[in-house]
C-alpha positions as CSV (number, residue, x, y, z in Angstrom):
1,X,72.3,-34.8,-218.7
2,X,69.9,-32.2,-220.1
3,X,69.0,-29.2,-218.0
4,X,65.5,-29.3,-216.6
5,X,63.5,-26.2,-217.3
6,X,60.3,-25.8,-215.5
7,X,57.5,-23.3,-215.6
8,X,55.9,-22.0,-212.4
9,X,52.7,-23.8,-213.0
10,X,54.5,-27.2,-213.3
11,X,56.0,-26.9,-209.8
12,X,53.9,-27.9,-206.9
13,X,54.7,-28.6,-203.2
14,X,54.1,-32.0,-201.8
15,X,51.5,-30.6,-199.4
16,X,49.5,-29.0,-202.2
17,X,49.9,-32.1,-204.3
18,X,48.4,-34.3,-201.6
19,X,45.5,-31.9,-201.1
20,X,44.8,-31.5,-204.8
21,X,45.6,-35.0,-206.1
22,X,42.2,-35.7,-207.7
23,X,42.4,-32.4,-209.7
24,X,46.0,-33.2,-210.7
25,X,45.0,-36.7,-211.9
26,X,42.2,-35.2,-214.0
27,X,44.7,-33.2,-216.0
28,X,47.5,-35.8,-216.4
29,X,46.9,-36.3,-220.1
30,X,47.7,-32.7,-220.8
31,X,50.2,-31.7,-218.1
32,X,53.0,-32.9,-215.7
33,X,53.8,-31.7,-212.2
34,X,57.1,-31.6,-210.5
35,X,56.8,-32.3,-206.8
36,X,58.8,-30.2,-204.4
37,X,59.4,-30.9,-200.8
38,X,61.6,-28.7,-198.5
39,X,62.5,-26.6,-201.6
40,X,64.0,-29.7,-203.3
41,X,62.6,-31.5,-206.4
42,X,61.6,-34.9,-205.2
43,X,59.5,-36.4,-208.1
44,X,57.3,-35.9,-211.1
45,X,53.7,-36.8,-211.6
46,X,52.8,-37.7,-215.2
47,X,50.2,-39.6,-217.1
48,X,50.5,-43.3,-217.8
49,X,50.7,-42.6,-221.6
50,X,53.7,-40.4,-221.2
51,X,55.3,-42.9,-218.8
52,X,54.8,-45.7,-221.4
53,X,56.2,-43.4,-224.1
54,X,59.3,-42.8,-222.0
55,X,59.8,-46.6,-221.4
56,X,59.6,-47.2,-225.2
57,X,62.2,-44.5,-225.8
58,X,64.4,-46.1,-223.2
59,X,64.1,-49.4,-224.9
60,X,64.9,-47.9,-228.3
61,X,68.1,-46.2,-226.8
62,X,69.1,-49.6,-225.4
63,X,68.7,-51.2,-228.8
64,X,70.6,-48.4,-230.6
65,X,73.4,-48.7,-228.0
66,X,73.7,-52.4,-228.6
67,X,73.7,-51.9,-232.4
68,X,76.4,-49.3,-232.2
69,X,78.5,-51.6,-229.9
70,X,78.1,-54.5,-232.3
71,X,79.1,-52.3,-235.3
72,X,82.2,-51.1,-233.5
73,X,83.1,-54.7,-232.6
74,X,82.7,-55.8,-236.2
75,X,85.0,-53.0,-237.4
76,X,87.8,-54.1,-235.2
77,X,90.3,-56.2,-237.0
78,X,91.8,-57.9,-234.0
79,X,89.9,-61.2,-234.5
80,X,88.0,-60.8,-231.2
81,X,84.3,-61.4,-231.4
82,X,81.7,-61.3,-228.7
83,X,78.5,-63.2,-228.8
84,X,75.2,-61.3,-229.0
85,X,74.0,-62.9,-225.7
86,X,77.1,-62.0,-223.9
87,X,76.9,-58.4,-225.2
88,X,73.2,-58.1,-224.3
89,X,74.0,-59.4,-220.8
90,X,76.9,-56.9,-220.4
91,X,74.6,-54.0,-221.2
92,X,71.6,-55.3,-219.3
93,X,69.5,-55.7,-222.4
94,X,66.5,-58.1,-222.0
95,X,66.9,-61.5,-223.7
96,X,66.9,-61.1,-227.4
97,X,64.7,-63.4,-229.6
């Protein structure tokens, strides 16, 4: 897992975040905030566009993982083959069409 590096202006307490939520929401397209409660990181506030971008990246990683697994299976010379539907199910990939 990548190490998270934050700047001081990205870190905000949960109390301050609840008080300043309208201001934070006004700047979500340009910034993200990491919410801290009791000196522990609890969450992150980010814009919907960034969230959607992350979802798309996650889907691409799933597809690449599936492609790599299929390629590895094809290279095996033991005669064993696994169906695409079975492989997708094994890796929790949504139904392929």
